N, C-alpha and C positions, 0 to 999 in steps of 0.2 A: 660522494663522501669526504669528510672531513682530511684534510691534508695536514700535516704538519711540515711546516717550512723554515727552513734554518738558512740566513743571510749567509752566502759566502761569497761575496762579491769582493774582491783584494785588486787595486788598480795601482798599487804601488809600482809595479813594472812597467806601466802603460804610457804611452804618450797620451797628453790630455789636451781637450779644446783650451783656446786661447781668449780669456774674455776682452774684448777689444773696446766694448762699448755698454754702456748702463745707462737707462733712460728711465730717470724716476721723479717724482712729484707732478707725475701726470693728474690731474684734475678728478678724473672720473674711470670707472671699470673699462679697461681693454678687452674688449669681445673677441677681437682675431688681427692680426696684422701680416702683411705679405712685403717681403724686401724687394725692393727697385734693384733690378740687373744691373749690373755695373754702375753704381751710384751708391754713394754715402745715404741712404734712406730707406723709408720704407712707408708703406700704407697702411693706415689704421683705421678701426670702426670703434666708437665707444658708446656706453649706453647713456650717454649725454645727447645724443642724436646726430653726434659730429662723425664726418669723415675727414682725416686729416693724411696730409702728406707730409711728412718729417725728412727734414733736408740737413747735413752736416755743415753745419757753418765754418767760419776760419777759426771760430774760437773754441773749436772743438766740441763744442754742443749741438744737440738737436732742437730746432726750432721749426714751427708747422709752417712750410711755403703755402700750404691751401687749408683751411677750417670750413666747411660746408656743412651746414645743418638742414637734415631732411628733415621730413613732418612727421616721422616715426622713428622709432628707435631702429637702427642697421643690426642685423641679425647673422650676417655672413658675408663675404665678399669672395672674389676671384678676379685676380689682376693679369690680363692677357697683354704682355708686353708686346710682342709682335704687332700687333693692332692697335696698341696705345688704347685699347679699352678696359675699362674698370666697371664690373658688375657689382652692384649690392643688393642684397636681399634684405627686406624690410619686415618687421612683427606684423605689418598689415597683409603681407602676402604678395606684396607688388615687388617687383624687380627693378631696379632704376640703371641705365647703363648711361657711361661717361665716356667723353674722350678727355684722354689725359694729354695736358700740353707738353712739348717736347722738352721744355725747362723744369716739368714739374713744378710749376707756379699757377696752374689752372687746370680746374676738371670743368667740363662743360656738359649739362644733361641732353642727352641725346633721345632716350626713349624710356617708356615706362610700360613694363609689362605687366598687365594683371593678370596675373600668373595663378596666385592661390585666395583662397579664402582665410588662411591662418597663417601662423608663423613661419616665415622661410627659413629653413633647417640648414641648405647648402645650396651651393650653385656652380655650375661648372660651364666654361665656353669652350667650343671647339671651332676655330675659324674655318677648318677644312670643310665643315659641313654647313657652317654659318648658321649654327643651333645653340641656343643656351637652355641648360639641363636644369631642373632645380627639385628639391623635395621640401615636404612642409609639414607641419603640424596638423594641418588637415587631410592627412593620410594619402596624399596622391602623390605621384610623380607625373612632371609635365616637362615636355619640351615645346621651345617656340624659335620660329626664325628670326634671325636678327636683321634680316632685309627688311621684312614688312610687318613684325611683331605679332603673327598670326601663330595660333597654337595649332600644333602638327600633329600631336599626341599626347596622350595621359593614360596614364594605369594607375590602379586603386591597390594601395599594399594593405588596407585593412587595420594599419596601426601607424602611429608617428613614425615618418620616415627621415632618417637621421642626416644621411650622407651619402653623395654619390661620385662614380668615378667612371670614367669612358675609354676604351682602347678606341683610337680612329680605325686603326687597319679593318679591324673587324665589324665595328660599330655596334660592338656589345656593350652594353652599360650594365651597370652593377649599382643596387641600392640597397642599404643598410637601412635596418629599423628597430625601433625600441624594444621588439620582444627576441633580439638577438640573431634574426635571420636575414639573410642578402637574398632580393630577388633580381634574376640575371633575366636580362632584355636583348633582343635585336632589335636597333630603330632604322628606322626607312625614311624616306620623305612622305610615304603614307601613313606612319602612324609607329607602332612599336608592335613586337611579338614577344610572348611569354616562352623564356626558353627553361628555366628550373628554379628552384627553390633551394638555396644553400644553408642546412644547419648544421651550427657547431658551438657556436657562443649560446652560455647561460643568462647573458643580461646583452642590455643595450649596445649597441655597435654605434662606436661614435667617429670613427675615421677609416678610410679605405685608401689603399694606394695600390699602384698597376706597374707591373715590371714588363715591358712592350715585347723584349725580347723574347722572354721565354714562356709567357703569357702566364704569369703568376699574380694573383691577387692576395693581397696582403687587408686585413680587417683587423681593427683594433676595437677593444671593449672595454666596458665596465667591469667586467667580470675578471679584469687585471690580465687577460692573455692576449695573444697576437695569433692568428692563424693565417698560415700561407697555403692558399688554394691554387694546385697546379691545373689551371684551365685549359692550357695547351694540350696536357697529357690525356685529357677526356677518359680519366679512369676514376675519378673521383679522388686523387690522393690528394692529402692535406698534411703539413706539418705545424706542431706546435710550437709556439715561441713562448715561454713562460720566464721573464725576467723583472717584472714589476711588480711592486707590492701594492699598488693601489691604481685607480681607473687609469686607463691609457686615451690619451686624449689626440695626439696627434702622431701621423706617419707621414715619412717621406722617404721613397727609393731613388738612390742615387745610382744612376744606369752607367755612371762611368766606372765605378769600382763595385758594382754589384754589391751595394750594401744598403741595408735597410736601417733608419734613424727613427726611433720612437721615443714621444716625450709622454710624461705621467704625472700626475697628481702627487707621486711619491717624490717629484723633483728630479730624477734621475735622466738623463738623457742615453738612450742605449744605442751600440751601434751594433747590429747583426752583421755577420758574415754570411751571406746567401751564396756565395759560390762554394761554400763548404759541401761537404757530403752530409747528408742529413736522413734520417729514417721516420718513418710514421710510428708515432704512438700505438702500442697495442691494444686490442679490443679489451674492455674490461668483462671478465667471466663472472657470471653469476650462479650461485652456489645456497645450498641450504646449511653446509657445513665448512669449515674451514678445510681447503683443500690439502694441508698437511698434518696437522694435528687430529682433525675430524670431528673436533668441538661444533655445538650446532650454533647457530647463530641467533640473534633475540626473538625474531620473528618464528623461528622453527620450534613451536611449542610440542610438538611430538616428539621431536629429536631430543629437546629437554627434558622431558618426560621419562623419554625410554633411558638416556644417559645419567638420569638422576643428578642434573648438573644446571647451573645458568648458563643462560648463552650469552655468547660474545658479539660485539658489534663486529660487522664486516669492513674490512680496509682491501686496498687493492694494491699489490706491487706496480709500480710504474714503469717497470723494465719489462715485466712478462704478462702483466695484466692478472696475476692470479688473484681469486677472492681468498683472503687469509684472514686470521685474528690479530690483534696486537701482539703476541706474545710469537707471533711467527713473522713478524715484520718490525724487527727492532732497530734495524740497520738503517740508516741514512746514506746518500751520495748523489751528489750532481751527477746529471747525464745529458751532456749538452746535444749528443747527438741526436736525443730525441726531444730536445727543447728546453729540457730542464736544467737552466743554469743555476737555480738553486739546488741545496740538497732537499731530496723528497724520499719518501717512503721505498722502501725495496723489501723484499722478502727474504729469508735466509738461505733459500737456495740460489739467489741470482747474486747475491753479495761476495760470494769467491769467483762468481764468474765475469763479472764486469772488469773489462781490459781499459789500459791505460789509454787508449785511442777513444774510448767511451767518453774518458773524463776530460779531455782537451776542452778548453773554453772555446766557444763559438761567438761570443760577444764582449764588448767594453763598455764599461758600467762609468758615467761620470755625474757627480752631482753639481746641479746646476745652483742649488741654493736657493732656490725657490719652487714653488708648486706650479707644475706647465700648465697652462690651458691651451696653448697652441704653439704651433712651430711653423716655420718658413726657411727656404735653403735657396742659394742662389748656386747653382752648382759649376758656374765658370771662376767664380771665386772661390767656392768653397766657406761660404760664410753660411752661418745658420743663426736663426732669431728665435729665440723665445719669449712667450707672453706669458708672464706669472699672474695668478689669481691676486697677486700682491698691487697690483698696478703697477709693476716695474718690467721693461723690455730689457732683452741683454742680446747682445750680437758676438756671437763667437767665431773665432777663425778657426777651421776643423782641418787646415792643409795638411797637419801632423798625423791626423789620424786616417783621414781619406785619401792615402798616398796610393 
């Protein structure tokens, strides 16, 4: 049902990220980027078919030390700094593996994986198992051996698969798709085993992140929401995180501080406190009448005839899940403990029951001043990179926030 949302974000008392670098004047659209650890630089892929490594020069400006052109447009990347490998998915369906020079002044093509028949939407490398995982518009997930380029296994998703994340310890793999579902697989050297399908989003899943400590999966979607899935608890527990007003495009979980960073087309960087106590949202109740005033809803023809009245639209209280009419849900409140950082609809009975503890903000909001397409994070330096739809890349010092 439709939700009336009031933006109640107030950052006046919060510490803010410090913008330390702004890279503009780029001559083509930047599709994705990844910060270089412990180095003033990053890797980017652009829609002019280029793969670039940018380093900060003595002048304080960033210039490409590498500009490699592939035969097709790169669509996604994964940089593995431990092995100095760079994996780039192409819109042709192939994946390129490069060796990155120690001084970041050279990349050498090592292998080409004939992975898919459609555009590669995401790629992930696990050095512990020597696998490269990928998703594609050809509706398949696949994983290959980095030793011999052999395909180990694949799985049909039945629609475009959009993103992938992997847990090394359990060998569990999660694949998001354009229908808002997440496919849960167990990977082995002999192939993959289906475990479950996770349903919760109303639109395409754009990004996934993983908390290896507590076995929490985070999914961001075009429906503007983030869902935290408690995989380790094995009870189907989920926590909703609602703090964006446009598509969520990227997620990063910060292990050290147990915080989740999200970036969205609304331009906001949101820092979620995932160490805080949270509650599941209530199940929405269904009824033919408003639970409080008993007026029939618009589909209840018999009830309207009997009461000789026009029916009302059905709404739901975000705190208790009651099915109510508009007159019985005039109040609005933010309920961060349920994930609602904005003010949302609550019923007349819940309004006096909301406690101060329920209203304590559990997220910080920072305006990046550009619509965010992708983010990358260097956990050691606490630097965050944002890629904008405006062909601008910004590097932020997050030390004052991620303390």
